C-alpha positions as CSV (number, residue, x, y, z in Angstrom):
1,R,4.9,39.8,2.5
2,E,4.2,43.1,4.3
3,L,6.8,44.0,6.9
4,D,5.9,45.8,10.2
5,D,7.0,49.1,8.7
6,G,4.6,48.7,5.8
7,K,7.2,47.8,3.2
8,I,6.6,44.9,0.9
9,E,9.2,42.1,0.8
10,G,9.3,39.7,-2.1
11,M,10.7,36.2,-2.2
12,K,12.6,34.1,-4.7
13,N,10.5,31.8,-7.0
14,P,10.6,28.4,-5.2
15,I,9.9,26.3,-8.3
16,Q,13.6,25.2,-8.6
17,Q,13.5,24.0,-5.0
18,V,10.2,22.2,-5.6
19,D,11.7,20.4,-8.6
20,R,14.7,19.3,-6.6
21,H,12.5,18.0,-3.7
22,H,10.4,16.1,-6.2
23,M,13.4,14.4,-7.7
24,I,14.7,13.4,-4.2
25,V,11.3,12.1,-2.9
26,S,10.8,10.2,-6.2
27,S,14.2,8.6,-5.8
28,L,13.6,7.7,-2.2
29,L,10.2,6.2,-2.8
30,S,11.0,4.5,-6.2
31,G,9.4,1.1,-6.3
32,I,7.2,1.9,-3.4
33,V,5.1,4.9,-4.6
34,D,3.9,5.6,-8.2
35,E,5.4,8.8,-9.6
36,K,1.9,10.1,-10.3
37,D,1.2,9.9,-6.5
38,I,3.9,12.4,-5.6
39,H,2.2,15.8,-5.6
40,D,4.2,19.1,-5.7
41,I,2.9,22.1,-3.8
42,I,4.1,25.5,-2.6
43,C,2.8,26.4,0.8
44,L,3.2,30.0,2.1
45,S,3.1,30.4,5.9
46,Y,3.0,34.2,6.2
47,D,-0.5,35.4,7.2
48,T,0.1,38.7,5.5
49,C,1.6,37.4,2.2
50,R,0.0,38.3,-1.1
51,I,0.3,36.0,-4.1
52,N,0.7,37.7,-7.4
53,G,0.8,35.7,-10.6
54,I,-0.6,32.5,-9.1
55,E,-2.3,31.8,-12.4
56,N,1.1,31.4,-14.0
57,S,2.4,28.8,-11.6
58,T,2.8,25.2,-12.8
59,V,2.6,24.1,-9.1
60,P,-0.4,24.6,-6.8
61,V,0.2,27.5,-4.4
62,V,-1.7,27.6,-1.1
63,K,-1.5,29.5,2.2
64,S,-0.8,27.4,5.3
65,D,-4.3,27.7,6.6
66,L,-5.6,25.9,3.6
67,L,-3.0,23.2,3.4
68,N,-5.0,20.6,5.2
69,R,-8.0,21.1,3.0
70,Y,-5.8,20.9,-0.1
71,I,-4.3,17.6,1.0
72,L,-7.7,16.2,1.8
73,D,-9.0,17.2,-1.6
74,T,-6.0,15.8,-3.5
75,T,-6.3,12.1,-4.2
76,S,-4.6,9.8,-6.7
77,G,-7.2,7.1,-6.6
78,K,-4.8,4.6,-5.1
79,T,-5.2,3.3,-1.6
80,Y,-1.9,2.3,0.1
81,T,-1.9,-0.6,2.5
82,N,-0.5,-0.3,6.0
83,E,2.5,-2.3,4.7
84,D,3.0,0.2,1.9
85,I,2.8,3.1,4.5
86,E,5.4,1.4,6.7
87,K,7.7,1.1,3.7
88,I,7.3,4.8,2.9
89,I,8.0,5.8,6.5
90,S,11.0,3.5,6.6
91,A,12.5,4.9,3.3
92,I,12.1,8.5,4.5
93,E,13.4,7.7,8.0
94,R,16.6,6.1,6.6
95,H,17.4,9.4,4.8
96,R,16.6,11.9,7.5
97,L,19.3,14.1,8.7
């Protein structure tokens, strides 16, 4: 991202964190959600960030202003029932800090 003084600040590659989060979510929702329905994403919130090398990423990278559109466009083909959704919420809530 570009700082106020015009300098460019980089960031660490978040793939390792994404992989860890995927393992945790997959474990929490095991038996409730199919593994293929858990989608990884890197979302960048800085308005001034520039993304270099996006074509090399194994995980989709989007800016925060496009996150809603990305989510709406990403489907697994499965429709979850209200009961399934309540189970998902309950599993996540039990592990919130």
